[in-house]
N, C-alpha and C positions, 0 to 999 in steps of 0.2 A: 853738663858735667856727668860723667859716668856714675852709675849707681852700683853699689855692691850687691852681691847675691842676697845678703841679709835684708837690704833695703827693698829690693824687688819682692822678696817673700813677704816682708812686713806689709808692703802696699797691697799685695794680693790678698793677704789675710784680712786687712782692713776693708777692702772692697767686698769680700765675701761676707764679712760680719755685718756690714751696712746693708747689703742685699737681704740677708737673713732677717735683720731687724725690720726692714721695710715689708718683707713678706709677712712677718708676724703681725705688724700693725695694720696692714691692709693687704690681705691675700689677693692674688690675681683672680679675676672672674673665673669661676669653674673649679678653682683649686680646692682641694679637701685636705687641709693640713692636719696632721696627727702628731701626737706625742710632743717632742721637744719643739716642733715647728709651731706649736700653739703657745709655748711658754715664753712670755715677755721677759721675765727675769733672766732666763737662760740666754736669750738673744742679747740683752743688755750686757750680761756677763761676757759674752763673746766679743762685743764691741769694746768693752773696757780692756780685755786682754789684748786685743788687736792694737788698741791705742798704745798700750804699754810697750808692745813690740815695735811699733813705729817710733816711739820716743827713744827706745834703746838703739834702734838701727840708725837714727839720724842725730844721735847725741853728739855734742861737740867732742872732737877728738876721734870720732869714728871715721874710718877711711871712707871717703866719698861723702862726708857730711856736707850738707848745704848751709849749715850755720856758720 
């Protein structure tokens, strides 16, 4: 089934937020994270926001919804 632009964008935001959280939890060898990249609460906030966007993009009644 084809996905809408909103669905694709939501999935990309979700993937980015998960990568960011992974980086905060376990930075790659040699990485020197600074500022917000050290902030677990901020990373979790990004994941929550991305999940809300996914829910909205794939909500029943949305064009291209898989539900």
